[in-house]
C-alpha positions as CSV (number, residue, x, y, z in Angstrom):
1,M,39.5,14.6,2.8
2,R,41.3,16.5,5.4
3,T,44.8,17.8,4.7
4,F,46.5,15.7,7.4
5,D,44.7,12.5,6.3
6,L,45.9,13.2,2.7
7,I,49.5,13.6,4.0
8,R,49.3,10.3,5.9
9,D,47.9,8.6,2.8
10,A,50.6,10.1,0.5
11,V,53.5,8.9,2.6
12,L,55.1,5.5,1.6
13,P,53.7,2.8,3.8
14,D,57.1,2.0,5.4
15,F,57.3,5.5,6.8
16,R,53.6,6.3,7.8
17,E,53.9,5.5,11.5
18,R,57.0,7.7,12.0
19,V,55.5,10.6,9.9
20,A,52.2,10.3,11.8
21,E,54.1,10.9,15.0
22,Y,55.5,14.2,13.7
23,L,52.2,15.3,12.1
24,V,50.5,15.2,15.5
25,Q,52.6,18.2,16.6
26,Y,51.5,20.3,13.6
27,E,47.9,19.1,13.8
28,N,47.7,20.1,17.5
29,V,48.4,23.7,16.6
30,L,46.8,24.1,13.2
31,L,43.5,22.4,14.0
32,D,43.1,23.7,17.5
33,K,40.2,26.3,17.4
34,Y,41.2,27.7,20.8
35,I,44.6,28.8,19.5
36,T,44.0,32.2,18.2
37,D,47.6,33.4,17.8
38,V,47.7,34.0,14.0
39,Q,51.5,34.2,13.9
40,L,51.9,30.9,15.7
41,K,49.6,29.2,13.1
42,R,51.4,30.8,10.2
43,D,54.8,29.8,11.6
44,T,53.5,26.3,12.2
45,A,52.1,26.1,8.7
46,N,55.4,27.2,7.2
47,Q,57.2,24.6,9.3
48,L,54.8,22.0,8.0
49,R,55.6,23.1,4.4
50,G,59.3,22.6,5.1
51,Y,58.6,19.2,6.6
52,L,56.6,18.1,3.5
53,R,59.4,19.5,1.3
54,G,61.9,17.3,3.2
55,L,59.6,14.3,2.8
56,N,59.6,14.9,-0.9
57,T,63.3,15.4,-1.1
58,T,63.9,12.1,0.7
59,R,61.4,10.3,-1.6
60,V,59.1,9.4,1.2
61,L,56.5,11.5,-0.6
62,G,56.0,11.9,-4.4
63,M,56.3,15.2,-6.2
64,A,52.7,15.2,-7.3
65,Y,51.6,14.7,-3.8
66,W,53.9,17.3,-2.4
67,E,52.7,20.0,-4.8
68,E,49.0,19.3,-3.9
69,L,49.7,19.2,-0.2
70,D,51.8,22.3,-0.3
71,R,49.0,24.1,-2.1
72,R,46.5,22.9,0.5
73,V,48.6,24.1,3.4
74,V,49.0,27.5,1.7
75,D,45.3,27.8,0.9
76,T,44.2,26.7,4.4
77,W,46.6,28.4,6.7
78,L,48.7,31.0,4.8
79,A,46.4,32.6,2.3
80,P,45.3,36.1,3.3
81,Q,42.0,36.1,5.1
82,S,39.2,38.0,3.3
C-alpha cells in the first residue's frame, strides 16, 4: 500500500477528511515525477514528518502508526540514493 494511503487509513475517522486536504499538498510534490529538485523533495518530506509527528502528538494518529509512517517517509524520500 502506498505511503499516503497508509497515512489516511491510520488517521482516526473523525479527522480523515481534514488530514486528507493537507496531505494533497505533500503528495503533489513528493509524487510528482516531473519535480526534479531534490532539495524541494527532501524539505517536503521533512515537513511531512513534522506533520505526522504533530498528528501523533494530538492523538489523531497512534504511536505504532507514526513510527511505521515516519520510517516509510525516511526510506522513500530521505534515505541516501545508491
